[in-house]
N, C-alpha and C positions, 0 to 999 in steps of 0.2 A: 629458430623461428621457421614455419613452413609456410610460403607464401604459394598459394594455389591460383595459378593464373590460368583462367579458361576463358573461352568464347568461340563463336564460329570462325572458320577458315577466312583468312584476308582482313581481320579487325585490326590488326597490329599487334597481336600476342607475343610473336618472337621478337620483333623488334624491341617491344617495351622490357621482354624478360632478359634479353641479352643485354640491353641498356642498365637493367636496374641490378644485374649480377655484376656489371662491370664496376658501378658505382658502389656496391656493397660488399664485392668479394664472395657472394653467395654462389653455390652451386647452382647451374642451371640446367635441370633434366627435363630435355624435350622429347615428349613421347613419340613424336614423329622420327626423330634418329633413332630410338628405340626399335619402332615398328620396321623401319625400313633396316635396319642391321639384322633383325630376324627374317625379315624377306629375301635379304640377300644370304643368308645361312643356308637356304637349301629348299627345304619342301613346301614352307608358308609363303603365300601369295597375298597382296592387299586384298581386302582389308585382312587382317591377322586376328582379328578378334580381340578378345581381353587381354591376350599374352602380354601386348606392350606395357599396358596399365599396371599389370601384376609385377612386371619386372620393374617399373618405374615405382611402384610402392615400396619394393625392396630396396632399390638403390637409395631412395629419398630418405626410408628409415635408417639405414646404415650411416648416411652422411650426417643425418640429425644426431644420431648417437655420438658421433665423433665431435658435437659441438658446433657443427656448420650451419647456416642459413640457407636451406633449398628452396628454388623457385621451380616448382613442378608446372610446367606449362604443357596444355593440351586442350583439346576441344571440350573434355568433360562435360558432356552434354544429358548425363543421366544422374539422378538422384542416387543411385546405386555407387556410382564413380565418385561421385561428391562426397559421399559418406564414407567411403573408402579411403579417399586423401585426408580426411579428417581423423579417422582412425588411426592412421599412420603416426599424426603427431601426437595422438593421446597415448599411443605406445611408445613413442619415443619421449615423453613427457614435456613436449614442447609448444607454445602457442600456435594455432593456426589463423592465417588470414586469407580469406576467400576474395579474388577480385575478377570479376568479368568483365571483359574486354569486348565492347560493343562499337559498330560504327551505325549511327541513326541515320546516316545519308545514304539510301539505297544506291544511288548512282555512283556515288563515290566508292562504296563498299564493292559495286560490280566492276568498277574501273579497276581496283587494288586486286580484286581477282583475276582480271584478265591481263594485267600487266604483270603479275609476278613472275619470278623466275625461280627455277628450282636450285637451292643451295644444298640440297642432299641428293648425290648422286643417286638417279633412277627413280626418285620418290614421284609418283603419280599426284599430281596436284588436281584439286577438284575443280571442276566448272563452275560457273555461276548458277547453273540449274542444279548441280550436287549441292552447292551450299544452300539454296533457297530451299532444297527440298530435305536438308539434313534434319534426322529427327534431333530435337533439343528441347528438353522438358524444362517447364518453367521451374524458377526457384521457389522453393517452400520456407526459406530462413533468410534471416538478413545477411548480407553480404554487400562487398563494394562494387559498385559498377563505374567505369571509366569509359567514357564516350570518347573516341579518337576523331570522330567526324570534322573536318576542318581544324583540326588541333595539331600544334607542334608536338614531337616526341618529348621535348623538354618539359612542356607543360603538363603533359599527361603524366610524365615521371613525378613531377612536383606533388600532383593530385595522389598519385599511388602513395607515394611516401608519406604524404600526411594521413591518408586514409589507414594505412596500417600502423601509423605510429612511430615511423622513421623520422629522424630528425631531417631537416633539411640539409641538401648537400652543400659542402662547404664549396665557395666559388674556388676557380683554379687561382694559385699563387700569383699569377700575372693580372688577375682581375681585383685582387684586394689591394692593389695600390703598392706603393713602395717603389724603390729604385733599384735598378741591378746596374751594376757595372758593365762595361763594354766586355770586359772577360767573363762574364757569366756569372760575377759573385756578387 
């Protein structure tokens, strides 16, 4: 399956994509990582244009053809990029699930944007003004929307799993009850 996770910066996409990848064993493709690697390679500077997405499409298709689930995480602000991700799934012969991550509370969204730390060396983070002025075309087809405002990551993950048809995550063994001996068995 190709899980296309998108939304404006600072809505919680990366946090949720990483957590879902850990839960499912999926490959997490983050366009920010690809774009920053391209920028570090030499002549390119931010913004790098469509090249990061094009590399992402190729990597996603390669992983999907190997039978792996892929979580493609990016802002994905344009209908043309949304269509391109879906075409990747079609070419690979797998289902696609589009999940838009939003933060409906502007104050919380601004706080997240201003308190973020860079987790990719030298990646320029957008300011709140950059985020609010970001071109983001409206959706013209059904997709899943997950609102992260005031919600725990675990609750958002439950909603994502349900929306895209994944079974609920099994609780960790310790939470399932039972007894353990003091020697760990």
